[in-house]
N, C-alpha and C positions, 0 to 999 in steps of 0.2 A: 220765216221767223218774224216775230213782231218788231217794228220799228220802235223807235224811241218815242215814249209816251203811250205805248200800246202795251197790252199784257194778255196772257193766255188765260182762259177760263174755261169751266165745265158748266153747261146748262142744267140747272137744278130743277127748274119748273117753268111750265108755260103759264103765262098771266093773262093771255088773250090780247087781240089788238096788236100783234107783231111785238108783243113785249115778253121778255123772259127774265127769270131770276138766274143769275149767273155767279157762281163761286169762283173768284178770280185768284191766281196764284199769289198775288201780293197780299192776300189775307182779307180782302173786302168782299162783301157780297153786294153786288149791284143789280139794279133793275136797268135792263138793256133793251134797246128797241132795235129793229132792223129798219135802217133808213130806206126810203123810197127806191133809191137806185139800185139797192142790193135785194129788195124785196122779192123779185121774181126769181133771181138765180139762187138764193139761199133758202132751202127748206130745212128748217131746224127742229130737232126733236130732242127730249130729255136725254141727257148723257153725251151730247155731242161736244167736241172740243172746238172752241171758237176763239178768235182774236178779237178783244174788246179794245175800243178806243175810248177812254174816260172823257167826259165832258169837261170843258174848262171850269164851269161852275159845277159844284157838287161832284167832283171828281171821284170821291170815294164812295158815292151813293148810285151814280147814274153813268150809262156809257151807250156806245153804238156797236153793234155786232158788224164787224166788216169782213170776216173771213171764217169759213167752216172748213176744218181740216178732214181729209179723206182718211179711210182706215189705214192706208199705207203711210201716211204722213204721220199719223198717231203712233204707230209702232217705231218710226223714225225717231220721234221725240221721246218716246220711252227709252230706246236704246241709248240715246245721248244723254239722258238723265234730266230731261226737262219736265217730264211727268213721272209721277210715282205710282 
């Protein structure tokens, strides 16, 4: 589950250079990047459900992707009502 200050999002498009367009559940569309320490372990494609940590500056426009949910975790989120 996302911690305080983090939000769940769905990847809408790849923008190149480890950047993605993510529609977040708080209603914002953010340009998100994969930070270097997560770059090798996170292989992200369109439609993946991720946790986004918004930046302190431009928090409604930019963020970092810090977690990618597995298929089993996505089903759990749907059953609990976090995803529609």
